[in-house]
FIDOMI-979171 format. One record per residue: y negated, z negated, x of N, C-alpha, C, O, CB in turn; residue in three letters. Coordinates in steps of 0.001 Angstrom, whole numbers, always signed. Each point is the difference from the previous one (the first is absolute). Glycine has a CB too. Layout:
R     n_y     n_z     n_x    ca_y    ca_z    ca_x     c_y     c_z     c_x     o_y     o_z     o_x    cb_y    cb_z    cb_x drenmi
R       Y       Z       X       Y       Z       X       Y       Z       X       Y       Z       X       Y       Z       X    ALA
...
***
This chain:
R     n_y     n_z     n_x    ca_y    ca_z    ca_x     c_y     c_z     c_x     o_y     o_z     o_x    cb_y    cb_z    cb_x drenmi
R -127711    +509  +79296   +1353    +238    -521   +1052    -546    +960    -205     -41   +1213    -616   +2092   -2411    MET
R   +1969   -2475    +622   +1111    -427    +832    +454   +1164    +855    -139   +1154    -404    +847   -2857   -1307    ILE
R    -164   +1416   +2894    +488   +1082    +853    +840    +927    -879   +1053    -384    -508   -1054   -1097   +2613    GLN
R    -488   +2701   -2270    +483    +876   -1062   +1501    +258     +39    +667     -80   -1032   -2884   +1120   +1062    SER
R   +2754    -735   +1138   +1422    +342     +76    +880   -1193    -336    +976    +129    -738   -1511   +1585   +2463    LYS
R    +182   -2894   -1172    +817   -1179    -264    -104    -421   -1459   +1001    -361    -619   -1314    -371   +2988    ARG
R    -899    +779   -2919    -171    -365   -1391    +737    +940    -934    +661    -436    -942   -2854    -529   +1527    GLY
R   +2074   +2261    -316    +709    +979    -824   +1504    -162    +149    +747    +179    -962   -2669   +1409   +1190    ALA
R   +2362   -1927    +973   +1425    -205    +236    +540   -1178    -787   +1085     +86    -575   -1364    +884   +2835    GLY
R    -470   -2081   -2296    +432   -1177    -749    +100    +304   -1489    +963    -389    -661   -2025   -1080   +2386    LEU
R     +57   +2170   -2246     +24    +344   -1418   +1154    +948    -309    +675    -151   -1019   -3160    -164    +907    ILE
R   +2713   +1290    +989   +1088    +954    -221   +1354    -703      -1    +849    +279    -847   -2225   +1520   +1921    ALA
R   +1573   -2707    -126   +1264    -738     +63    +172    -866   -1239   +1091     -76    -566   -1203     +73   +3073    ILE
R    -971    -651   -2926     +63    -837   -1196    +378    +812   -1230    +806    -440    -820   -2520   -1069   +1821    ALA
R   +1135   +2686   -1125    +297    +860   -1153   +1460    +458     +21    +654     +46   -1042   -3052    +721   +1007    VAL
R   +2904    -430   +1224   +1405    +413    +114    +928   -1128    -443    +932    +218    -774   -1533   +1331   +2668    VAL
R    +334   -2761   -1392    +850   -1134    -381    -147    -332   -1483    +968    -401    -646   -1166    -499   +2975    PHE
R   -1013   +1068   -2872    -199    -230   -1433    +798   +1013    -818    +588    -346   -1024   -2886    -585   +1481    ALA
R   +2314   +2177      -2    +745   +1042    -706   +1505    -278     +45    +701    +170    -997   -2509   +1490   +1562    ALA
R   +2291   -2087    +593   +1430    -329    +101    +336   -1181    -906   +1034      -5    -667    -981    +864   +3039    ILE
R    -944   -1869   -2392    +221   -1161    -864     +66    +423   -1463    +882    -434    -742   -2061   -1032   +2407    SER
R    +239   +2314   -2073     -15    +471   -1389   +1263    +790    -324    +561    -132   -1087   -3066    +208   +1150    ALA
R   +2952    +751    +890   +1222    +779    -213   +1211    -924    -134    +872    +229    -837   -1869   +1693   +2130    ALA
R   +1045   -2973    -457   +1119    -943     -66      +7    -740   -1338   +1055    -201    -601   -1137     -67   +3104    MET
R   -1081    -127   -2953     -73    -681   -1297    +459    +942   -1108    +708    -414    -918   -2609   -1030   +1745    ILE
R   +1498   +2707    -742    +441    +980    -979   +1507    +184     +14    +632     +70   -1054   -2817   +1067   +1289    GLY
R   +2762   -1059    +958   +1457    +137    +115    +713   -1225    -557   +1037    +118    -653   -1345   +1327   +2674    LEU
R    -255   -2622   -1759    +610   -1224    -518     -38     -22   -1531    +997    -318    -648   -1676    -898   +2747    PHE
R    -460   +1551   -2659    -155     -52   -1453    +885   +1012    -715    +381    -205   -1153   -2711    -570   +1493    LEU
R   +2656   +1865    +344    +851   +1030    -608   +1465    -133    +430    +822    +870    -289   -2807    +651    +225    THR
R   +2294   -2608    +750   +1385    -283    +358    +593    +936   +1030   +1193    +297     -45    -954   -1192   -2190    GLY
R   -1070   +1369   +3174    +487    +958    +990      +9    -557   +1420    -179    +746    +963    -672   +1054   -2427    ARG
R   +1056   -3101   +1596     +57    -610   +1337   +1417    -440    +373    +217    -546   +1081   -2578    -213   -1384    VAL
R   +3305    +991    -575   +1368    -468    +246    +585    +584   +1289    +601    -718    +799    -290    +496   -3271    ARG
R    -493   +1528   +2663    +548    +635   +1196    -598    -574   +1271    +721    -262    +963    -358   +2330   -2280    GLY
R   -1673   -2266   +1329    -665    -589   +1156    +516   -1418    +266    +293    -363   +1138   -2330   +1762   -1618    MET
R   +2139   -2176    -572    +432   -1391    +155   +1438     -92    +492    +308    -820    +865   -1889    +166   -2678    ASP
R   +2462   +1484   +1270   +1393      +9    +442     +97    +425   +1471    +807    -545    +754     -63   +1066   -3113    ASP
R   -1562    +445   +2760      +0    +448   +1396    -483   -1104    +925    +515    -161   +1107    -909   +2510   -1866    SER
R    -596   -3109    +307    -499   -1111    +804   +1056   -1051    +233    +165    -467   +1126   -2417    +894   -2016    GLY
R   +2963    -809    -137   +1055    -993    +165   +1174    +542    +811    +624    -738    +763   -1311    -276   -2932    PHE
R    +988   +2303   +2006   +1078    +607    +778    -335     -13   +1486    +856    -301    +831    -258   +1752   -2789    ALA
R   -1836   -1126   +2290    -426     -14   +1403     +37   -1413    +558    +418    -209   +1138   -1868   +2209   -1551    ALA
R   +1013   -2977    -388     +27   -1392    +448   +1428    -476    +241    +274    -686    +984   -2388    +260   -2252    ALA
R   +3023    +793    +362   +1399    -402    +156    +619    +627   +1243    +836    -613    +663    -647    +376   -3146    ALA
R    -606   +1465   +2796    +557    +721   +1148    -338    -677   +1320    +813      +4    +924    -983   +2103   -2227    PHE
R   -1023   -2688   +1401    -441    -577   +1281    +152   -1512     +47    -339    -610   +1014   -1260   +2487    -798    VAL
R   +2086   -2493   -1258     +69   -1455     -47    +927    -573   +1071   +1162    +386    +122   -1627    -262   -2562    ARG
R     -92   -1056   +3207    +768    -799    +960    -596   -1403     -13   -1068    -217    -571   +1632   +2253   +2041    THR
R    +115   -2976    -849    -545   -1353     +75   -1307     -19    +776    -922    -747    -328   +3236    -180    +199    GLU
R   -2380   +1769   +1172   -1215     +45    +827   -1192    +548    -793   -1093    -564     +43   +2523    +880   +2004    GLU
R   -1209    +782   -2766   -1082    +568    -799    -411    -955   -1112   -1184    -106    -321   +2015   +2410    +842    TRP
R    +125   -2993   -1105    -321    -946   -1067    -887   -1127    +521    -973    -373    -655   +3144    +922    -476    THR
R   -1847   -1089   +2295    -839   -1044    +599   -1382    +548    +328   -1010    -671    -210   +3052    -446   +1153    SER
R   -2078   +2335    -428   -1265    +648    +362    -896    +146   -1225   -1182    -341     +52   +2337   +1576   +1809    PHE
R    -604    -734   -2954    -820    +234   -1182    -333   -1300    -740    -985     -52    -736   +2030   +2312    +537    PHE
R    -247   -3296    +385    -352   -1310    -537   -1346    -454    +566    -844    -523    -727   +3292     -60    +483    HIS
R   -2638    +787   +1537   -1245    -399    +656   -1177    +800    -549   -1047    -563    -320   +2330     -48   +2393    VAL
R   -1105   +1920   -2180   -1105    +844    -447    -366    -260   -1450   -1180      +8    -350   +1898   +1712   +1984    PHE
R    +275   -1949   -2483    -318    -237   -1410    -733   -1318    -169    -818    -145    -909   +2827   +1471    +225    THR
R   -1723   -2294   +1556    -671   -1299     -53   -1498    +142    +265    -802    -750    -557   +2924    -357   +1309    TYR
R   -2503   +2064     +93   -1408    +207    +330    -820    +459   -1198   -1225    -125      -4   +1921    +678   +2315    LEU
R     -25     -27   -3323    -703    +446   -1189     +48    -989   -1149    -489    +289   -1092   +1000   +1993   +1795    GLY
R     +72   -3440    -466    +129    -995   -1063   -1292    -790    -169    -828     -60    +909   +3284    -102    -443    SER
R   -2618    -440   -1633   -1184    -815    -262     -60   -1202    +928   -1084    -493    +310   +1128   +1231   -2688    ALA
R   +1118   -1212   +2825     +50   -1143    +912    -734    +301   +1298    -575    -899    +613   +2758    +213   -1615    VAL
R   -2166   +1941   +1421    -697    +418   +1221   -1385    +541    -319    -981    -393    +630   +3181    +911    +438    VAL
R   -2286    +385   -2046   -1266    +682    -275   -1094    -943    -492   -1152    +115    +418   +2464   +1913    -948    LEU
R    -958   -2958    -353   -1028    -878    -579    -691    -852   +1069   -1225     +56    +104   +2539    -117   -2237    ALA
R    -581    -726   +2934    -695    -799   +1027    -660    +849   +1074   -1074    -344    +492   +2704   -1456    -913    PRO
R    -988   +2914    +788    -592    +876   +1014   -1305    +603    -513   -1004     +23    +712   +3296    +493    +196    LEU
R   -2270     -32   -2140   -1202    +587    -575   -1120   -1009    -139   -1142    +285    +362   +2571   +1326   -1565    GLY
R   -1112   -2805    +677   -1024   -1035    -165    -587    -392   +1351   -1211    -181    +125   +2386    -665   -2180    VAL
R    -319    +715   +3061    -462    -383   +1338   -1000   +1014    +550   -1071    -374    +478   +3263    -773     -70    THR
R   -1843   +2413    -476    -893   +1039    +528   -1285    +109    -821   -1079    +167    +569   +3082   +1076    +273    PHE
R   -1904   -1333   -2149   -1185    +120    -844    -962   -1159    +257   -1205    +215    +132   +2567    +988   -1875    ILE
R    -848   -2415   +1814    -847   -1158    +287    -614    +122   +1386   -1187    -272    +182   +2608   -1156   -1681    VAL
R    -612   +1837   +2484    -501    +175   +1365   -1159   +1000     +35   -1010    -237    +663   +3303    -293    +232    PHE
R   -2145   +1639   -1604   -1044   +1025      -9   -1275    -492    -679   -1105    +297    +455   +2884   +1450    -475    LEU
R   -1625   -2498   -1068   -1184    -564    -650    -712    -996    +903   -1229     -18     +60   +2326    +341   -2274    PHE
R    -329   -1154   +2917    -589    -977    +914    -757    +706   +1119   -1056    -459    +436   +2901   -1164    -967    VAL
R   -1298   +2739    +988    -647    +782   +1059   -1145    +872    -537    -635    +740    +753   +2815    -729    +482    LYS
R   -2432    -110   -2543   -1047    +776    -667    +286   +1505      -7    -922    +813     -71    -695   -2575    +751    ARG
R   +2886   +2120    -607    +405   +1386    -162    +416    +182   -1462   +1175    +176    -322    -421     +26   +2776    TRP
R   -1761    -252   -3321    +284     -33   -1429    +612   +1300    -507    +898     -23    -841   -2772   -1574    +583    LYS
R   +1396   +2723    +762    +533   +1282    -465   +1487    +105    +297    +777    +443    -845   -3015    +619   +1203    ALA
R   +2637   -1474    +852   +1408     +65    +381    +841    -950    -854   +1114    +334    -401   -1788    +280   +2745    GLU
R    +126   -1804   -2618    +723    -959    -841    +190    +545   -1409   +1077    -138    -580   -2013   -1747   +1936    ALA
R    -100   +2501   -1906     +85    +562   -1351    +999   +1147     -42    +734    +154    -977   -3115    -817    +545    ILE
R   +2411   +1473   +1499    +957   +1111     +63   +1429    -529     -40    +822    +506    -763   -2474    +864   +2081    VAL
R   +1959   -2382    -506   +1353    -559      -2    +329    -633   -1347   +1121    +124    -494   -1297    -529   +2962    LEU
R    -796    -268   -3055    +216    -597   -1317    +272   +1076   -1043    +820    -183    -899   -2305   -1738   +1526    LEU
R    +793   +3033    -495    +164   +1099    -957   +1381    +626    +102    +659    +205   -1019   -3108    +234   +1142    LEU
R   +2902    -128   +1097   +1298    +662    +129   +1150    -953    -335   +1032    +426    -518   -2010   +1078   +2271    VAL
R    +795   -2803   -1455   +1072    -957    -269      -9    -442   -1461   +1005    +120    -700   -1128    -897   +3081    LEU
R   -1012    +269   -2831     -87    -475   -1383     +41   +1134   -1009    +654    -107   -1037   -1959   -1826   +1852    GLY
R    +598   +3033    -508      +7   +1140    -907   +1370    +633    -104    +427    +400   -1083   -2798      -4   +1636    GLY
R   +3068    -303    +586   +1348    +560     -10    +960    -851    -803    +831    +520    -745   -1277    +483   +2959    GLY
R    +331   -2319   -2062    +865    -915    -750    -248    +113   -1500    +943     +62    -789    -918   -1621   +2750    GLU
R   -1290   +1586   -2347    -339     +85   -1424    +496   +1302    -612    +603      -2   -1073   -2612   -1424   +1488    LEU
R   +1754   +2545    +272    +442   +1292    -525   +1516     +78     -78    +546    +559    -951   -2595    +499   +1894    LEU
R   +2727   -1612     +45   +1459     +26      -4    +570    -787   -1177    +938    +447    -659    -967    -218   +3149    ASN
R    -543   -1402   -2748    +481    -807   -1120    -230    +711   -1331    +852     -40    -887   -1314   -2038   +2211    GLU
R    -694   +2729   -1459    -293    +733   -1238    +983   +1147    -195    +526    +196   -1095   -2953    -803   +1308    ILE
R   +2676   +1370    +863    +896   +1148    -111   +1431    -449    -291    +703    +634    -786   -2176    +651   +2363    MET
R   +1901   -2365    -951   +1360    -489    -271    +140    -421   -1454   +1024    +254    -632    -814   -1013   +3012    LYS
R   -1243    +115   -2905     +56    -426   -1399     +20   +1200    -944    +666     -33   -1035   -1878   -2072   +1650    ALA
R    +489   +3156    -261     -53   +1195    -850   +1332    +750     +19    +521    +360   -1056   -2987    -178   +1495    ILE
R   +3023     +57    +756   +1204    +822    +104   +1283    -801    -224   +1008    +552    -442   -2243    +913   +2023    PHE
R   +1200   -2765   -1278   +1107    -926    -310   +1373    +548    +392    +939     -40    -794   -2313    -829   -1082    ALA
R   +1483   +1371   +3080   +1267    +548    +458    +889   -1117    +569    -442    -742    +877    -687   +2956    -384    ARG
R   +2356   -2344    -970    +905   -1013    +557    +352    +311   +1462     -38   +1153    +430    +974   -1552   -2738    PRO
R    -603    -627   +3039    +421    +167   +1389   +1405    +616     +63    +774    -108    -952   -2208   -1869   +1628    ARG
R   +1755   +2625    +454   +1397    +430    +195    +880   -1236    +137    -416    -989    +603    -321   +3150    +524    PRO
R   +1919   -2118   -1666    +829   -1212     -43   +1312    +117    +773    +699   -1002    +152   -1706    +539   -2351    THR
R   +1359   +1624   +2683   +1338    +182    +577      -3    +211   +1513   +1040    +321    +576    -363    +640   -2745    ASP
R   -1824   -1134   +2822     -64    +414   +1390    -698   -1017    +909     -67    +208   +1212     +63   +2124   -2029    PHE
R    -505   -3404    +262    -893    -875    +745    +743    -922    +976   +1096    -487    -280   -2650    +580   -1660    HIS
R    +916    -311   +3091    +529    -887   +1034    -715   -1341     +26    +445    -932    +670    +163   +2932    +661    LEU
R   -1715   -2100   -2057    -751   -1244    -114    -228    -270   -1478    +132    +908    -821   -1261    -567   +3081    ILE
R    +786   -1588   -2614    -227    -293   -1421   -1087    +885    -590   -1020    +257    +640   +1732   -2608    -234    PRO
R    -491   +2813   -1623    -978    +851    -669   -1198    -823    -468    +179   -1049    -618   +1663   +2601    -104    LEU
R   -3058   -1091   +1008   -1181    -673    -566     +16    +101   -1520    +660    +874    -562   -1984    -361   +2646    PRO
R    +605   -1396   -2739     -25     -12   -1456    -960   +1035    -573     +65    +306   -1190    +517   -2712   +1269    GLU
R   -1464   +2945    +744    -994    +966    -484    +646   +1358    -255   +1131    +252    +414   -2930   -1466    +854    SER
R   +1060   +2086   -1956    +480   +1350    -238     -24    +805   +1297    -473    -475   +1033    -351    +362   -3411    PHE
R   +1339   +1333   +2306    +294    +762   +1214   -1034   +1063    +363    -194    +284   +1183   +2545    -694   -1695    SER
R   -3023   +1008    -484    -839   +1186    +259   -1474    -302    -212    -404    -451   -1072   +2299   +1917    +379    PHE
R   -2705   -1213   +1735    +335    +399   +1373    +256   -1227    +878    -271   -1131    -405   -1119   +3215    +132    PRO
R   +1908   -1850   +1464    +316   -1091    +919   -1267    -702    +467    -933    +637    +489   +2984    +590    +249    SER
R   -2073   -2555    -894   -1145    -770    +468     -82     -36   +1514   -1087     +99    +568   +1233   -1468   -2622    GLY
R   +1006   +1226   +2714     +15      +3   +1467    -598   +1293    +543    -788     -21    +946   +2821   -1454    -962    HIS
R   -1653   +2604    -589    -460   +1302    +486   -1428    +308    -423    -647    +862    +595   +2994     -79    -667    ALA
R   -2842   -1466    -936   -1330    +299    -524   -1086    -904    +562   -1141    +436    +155   +2237    +359   -2210    MET
R    -772   -2036   +2361   -1003    -971    +415     -61    -145   +1517   -1068    +121    +600   +1415   -1321   -2752    ILE
R    +806    +940   +2769     +24    -265   +1441    -507   +1166    +850    -782    -240    +920   +2688   -1269   -1349    ALA
R   -1505   +2761    +174    -473   +1091    +862   -1517    +145     +27    -577    +201   +1069   +2701    +950   -1546    PRO
R   -2779   -1250    -677   -1460    +126     -23    -653   -1121    +790    -956    +232    +740   +1090    +887   -2971    ALA
R    +377   -2335   +2078    -570   -1151    +714    +213    +118   +1506    -942    -149    +778   +1348   -1276   -2796    PHE
R    +825   +1690   +2425    +299     +69   +1438    -706   +1176    +667    -470    -123   +1131   +2686    -941   -1574    TYR
R   -2295   +2194    -242    -685   +1161    +582   -1498    -254    +145    -608    +417    +986   +2342   +1083   -1993    CYS
R   -2329   -2179     +32   -1422    -322    +111    -227   -1005   +1124    -980    +105    +737    +667    +344   -3196    MET
R   +1197   -1406   +2593    -108    -966   +1085    +112    +698   +1355    -742    -312    +931   +1710   -1468   -2422    LEU
R     -40   +2718   +1591    +165    +762   +1240   -1237    +831    +302    -400    +129   +1157   +2866     -55   -1547    ALA
R   -3072    +493    -652   -1232    +777    +178   -1114    -878    +563    -708    +407    +922   +1378   +1099   -2823    PHE
R    -826   -2702   +1351   -1029    -922    +503    +265    -375   +1456    -916     +14    +822    +596    -912   -3146    PHE
R   +1561    +567   +2643    +337    -399   +1366    -272   +1131    +976    -541    -227   +1082   +2278   -1334   -1968    ILE
R   -1368   +2769    +513    -228   +1142    +891   -1490    +262    +202    -403    +460   +1069   +2570    +532   -1831    SER
R   -2997   -1278    -254   -1452    +138    +151    -569   -1086    +893    -799    +271    +896    +684    +775   -3151    ARG
R    +534   -2282   +2001    -539   -1119    +770    +390     +72   +1474    -744    -455    +869    +829    -929   -2935    TRP
R   +1075   +1952   +2337    +513     +66   +1375     +31   +1440    +520    +848    +348    +822    +528   -2398   -1271    GLN
R   -2296   +2878     -29     +56   +1424    +303    -130    +313   +1492    +419   +1072    +437   -1370    -672   -2682    GLU
R    +386   -1300   +3024    -151    +247   +1426   +1270    -319    +785    +112    +332   +1180   -2532    -823   -1425    LYS
R   +3368    -154    -419   +1276    -316    +641    +945   +1193    -135     +51    +648   -1045    -361   -3119    +555    LYS
R   +1048   +2748   +1543    +898   +1146      -6   +1072     -82   -1066    +408   +1023    -550    -836    -801   +2948    GLY
R    +891   -1431   -2699   +1101    -157    -955    -451    +180   -1446    +834    +115    -898    +255   -1659   +2510    TRP
R   -2418   +1569   -1850    -502     +59   -1374    +442   +1263    -733    +164     -16   -1219   -2118   -1329   +1952    ALA
R   +2148   +2443      +6    +376   +1267    -649   +1402     -52    -598    +352    +829    -839   -1837    +370   +2439    VAL
R   +2292   -2181   -1165   +1378     -82    -489    +127    -905   -1226   +1042     -10    -655    -256    +408   +2987    PHE
R   -1837   -1158   -2647    +105   -1004   -1054    +302    +630   -1357    +927    -426    -689   -2512   -1013   +1966    VAL
R    +807   +2451   -1663    +200    +589   -1325   +1309    +772    -133    +673    -140   -1021   -3127    +279    +831    GLN
R   +2850    +680   +1186   +1309    +664    -123   +1158    -986     -77    +937    +204    -772   -1876   +1717   +2022    PRO
R    +882   -2984    -460   +1074    -995     -40     +31    -728   -1337   +1070    -289    -535   -1266      +8   +3010    LEU
R    -981     -11   -3008     -44    -672   -1296    +512    +912   -1103    +663    -465    -927   -2596    -907   +1714    MET
R   +1635   +2660    -702    +517    +933    -994   +1528     +28     +33    +651     +18   -1044   -2747   +1364   +1250    LEU
R   +2661   -1377   +1001   +1461     -40    +125    +557   -1283    -610   +1035     +17    -665   -1170   +1378   +2755    ALA
R    -561   -2507   -1857    +452   -1288    -545     +32     +14   -1519    +974    -447    -605   -1910    -697   +2610    LEU
R    -129   +1659   -2632     -49     -42   -1470    +980    +991    -622    +484    -222   -1109   -2886    -472   +1238    VAL
R   +2697   +1783    +576   +1030    +918    -501   +1361    -706      +5    +751     +86    -972   -2059   +1922   +1832    VAL
R   +1618   -2698    +229   +1262    -739     +79     +44   -1121   -1042   +1037    -250    -614    -888    +789   +3070    LEU
R   -1272   -1199   -2641     -81   -1053   -1013    +323    +573   -1378    +744    -607    -771   -2471    -618   +2149    LEU
R   +1175   +2376   -1681    +246    +629   -1302   +1450    +448    -139    +625    -213   -1039   -3007    +960    +982    SER
R   +2911    -130   +1103   +1388    +467     -20    +963   -1166    -187   +1059    +156    -607   -1690   +1766   +2091    VAL
R    +262   -3096    -961    +881   -1167    -100    +335    -346   -1445   +1071    -546    -267   -2050    -306   +2385    SER
R     +86   +1160   -3052    +234    -355   -1394   +1127    +820    -617    +738    -491    -854   -3135    -143    +667    ARG
R   +2527   +1885    +623   +1114    +828    -462   +1277    -400    +727   +1057    -138    -615   -2634   +2040    +109    VAL
R   +1470   -2087   +1821   +1186    -377    +787    +623   -1284    -541   +1222     -97    -119   -2216   +1202   +2151    TYR
R    +166   -2082   -2357    +505   -1285    -485    +368     +34   -1474    +523    -977    -535   -1916    -135   +2244    LEU
R   +1120   +2244   -2372    +464    +208   -1369    -798    -700   -1075    +509    -205   -1102   +1672    +473   +2074    GLY
R   -3442    -648    -682    -793    -697   -1012   -1008    +936    -679    -710    -409    -919    +986   -1708   +2232    VAL
R    -332   +3375    -854    -870    +993    -616    +671   +1363     +40    +789    +293    +898   -2829   -1609    -231    HIS
R   +1715   +2143   -1651    +367   +1404     +37    -944    +723    +957   -1118    -449    +251   +2013    +357   -2632    PHE
R    -424   +1214   +2909    -833    +783    +917   -1292    +446    -677   -1055     +21    +635   +3119    +756    +556    LEU
R   -1994    -423   -2466   -1207    +441    -711   -1025   -1129    -130   -1204    +260     -11   +2599   +1396   -1248    SER
R    -935   -2892   +1160    -926   -1145     -15    -790     -64   +1301   -1214    -202      +6   +2775   -1058   -1525    ASP
R    -839   +1438   +2612    -593    -147   +1324    -945   +1156    +317   -1103    -212    +502   +3141   -1034    +242    VAL
R   -1601   +2464   -1037    -854   +1165    +271   -1304    -104    -789   -1078    +247    +540   +3122   +1173    -108    VAL
R   -1944   -1783   -1697   -1203    -126    -829    -913   -1106    +528   -1209    +195    +132   +2505    +626   -2126    THR
R    -718   -1969   +2292    -796   -1113    +504    -677    +329   +1316   -1173    -318    +195   +2714   -1234   -1345    GLY
R    -801   +2193   +2065    -570    +336   +1314   -1136   +1016    -143   -1033    -129    +657   +3265    -329    +425    PHE
R   -2048   +1450   -1922   -1053   +1008    -191   -1254    -615    -614   -1117    +359    +374   +2880   +1397    -651    CYS
R   -1582   -2676    -659   -1153    -695    -576    -705    -846   +1053   -1228     -84     +20   +2371     +48   -2253    LEU
R    -356    -592   +3111    -578    -813   +1069    -842    +848    +938   -1115    -385    +352   +3057   -1173    -504    ALA
R   -1421   +2709    +560    -738    +859    +922   -1227    +630    -655   -1023    +212    +651   +3159    +245    +538    MET
R   -2022    -165   -2466   -1146    +513    -740   -1109   -1046     -32   -1156    +306    +291   +2674   +1139   -1692    CYS
R   -1167   -2669   +1050    -981   -1077     -35    -597    -278   +1358   -1207    -203    +130   +2428    -768   -2026    GLY
R    -371    +962   +2911    -482    -240   +1366   -1043   +1039    +406   -1054    -355    +527   +3271    -667     +61    TYR
R   -1937   +2280    -824    -922   +1069    +406   -1322     -78    -751   -1063    +172    +598   +3026   +1271     -75    CYS
R   -1906   -1701   -1833   -1242     -97    -772    -834   -1205    +434   -1216    +109    +154   +2362   +1003   -2087    PHE
R    -494   -2261   +2132    -739   -1198    +404    -556    +164   +1412   -1133    -397    +271   +2595   -1012   -1758    VAL
R    -682   +1983   +2373    -496    +231   +1355   -1191    +967     -15    -966    -190    +739   +3286    -223    +172    ARG
R   -2247   +1431   -1739   -1125    +932    -116   -1255    -749    -448   -1075    +193    +568   +2663   +1700   -1117    TYR
R   -1454   -2740    -461   -1140    -768    -477    -544    -936   +1065   -1213    -171    +125   +2140    +318   -2415    GLY
R     -29    -754   +3058    -430    -900   +1074    -774    +760   +1074   -1033    -474    +474   +3022    -993    -922    TYR
R   -1498   +2635    +831    -683    +769   +1033   -1344    +522    -503    -951    +104    +775   +3174    +537    +192    GLU
R   -2311    -315   -2242   -1293    +370    -575    -975   -1177     +76   -1186    +177    +279   +2332   +1463   -1819    ARG
R    -629   -2831   +1288    -827   -1208     +85    -533    -191   +1412   -1179    -304    +184   +2515    -743   -2028    HIS
R    -480   +1223   +2838    -448    -139   +1386   -1063   +1036    +344    -957    -284    +720   +3205    -624    -107    LEU
R   -2062   +2105   -1138    -969   +1056    +291   -1353    -295    -620   -1036    +246    +617   +2901   +1387    -495    GLU
R   -1860   -2162   -1343   -1264    -355    -635    -708   -1109    +768   -1226      -4    +110   +2167    +684   -2324    ARG
R    -157   -1627   +2748    -600   -1066    +800    -651    +563   +1261   -1083    -437    +389   +2791   -1173   -1275    LYS
R   -1053   +2576   +1522    -572    +607   +1198   -1271    +776    -334    -942     +33    +792   +3235    +114    +213    ARG
R   -2312    +471   -2173   -1161    +795    -385   -1227    -850    -276   -1128    +484     +96   +2677   +1189   -1032    ASP
R   -1330   -2968    +586   -1131    -867    -288    -670    -520   +1259   -1101    -548     -58   +2214     -85   -2049    THR
R    -452    +802   +3244    -573    -440   +1261    -953   +1094    +496    +423   +1109    +326   +1650   -2511    +236    VAL
R   -3338   +1074    -513    -987    +971    +404     +48    +193   +1512     +69    -984    +737   -1515    +358   -2698    GLN
R   +1411   +1865   +2442     +20    +233   +1433   -1288    -501    +656   -1086     +67    -577   +2574   +1920    +211    PRO
R   -1330   -2480   +1568   -1147    -487    +754    -689   +1192    +655    +621    +772    +730    +499   -3021    -320    VAL
R   -2427   +2383    -687    -766   +1110    +557    -499    -422   +1381    -742    -975    +111     +44   +1802   -2433    VAL
R   +1089    -116   +3367    -429    -391   +1339   -1501    +168    +178    -598    +943    -517   +2838    -298   +1386    PRO
R   -2825   -1551    -150   -1442     +82    +308    -209    +512   +1398    +826    -197    +891   -1298   -1682   -2449    THR
R    -654   +2543   +1732    -313    +543   +1312    -622   -1069    +900    -331    +279   +1152     +10   +1989   -2185    ARG
***
């Protein structure tokens, strides 16, 4: 069995994020996200400065297809070349699977973008849920998890995942600050991303455990 506490923790976190995602979708479908969305834009307007705008421009760019597509392809190809097929498939799953699910959900809910608050050109796609908040966090967090495992003997490895989590939160927040998404779009997308990340990571760790179990212990001879 997978290390019981960590495995149970991943599943519990995934279920919590899935429940929040379902609740957000329910609130959206019943038209009860207006207060949340207005509060998000009010908070963004309150803190807006030229410095913050430049700062969030950088973070939102990290979640764009211009960055994610070549970065994802590069890492996936590198992992396949190194014969780390499981890791390559995991990254392909969180990146490609997240993109596919996001496109399907946007087509189903067909929510128009906010039009009165944006600081950058509005994308042509629908708004709910946010693609930046749904795709990039799962990919970057999984990448950080791999790096922290590969470099676990290095002292700095323990900081990789917390720092990456902070990065993806800022990346997600940037979409509201820049006015191209409602807060409910971002919260839903981020929760779906974390749910997917936890489930895929759980499956990956189960895979590693099964591989270890197939290695027969060497019986010492006298």
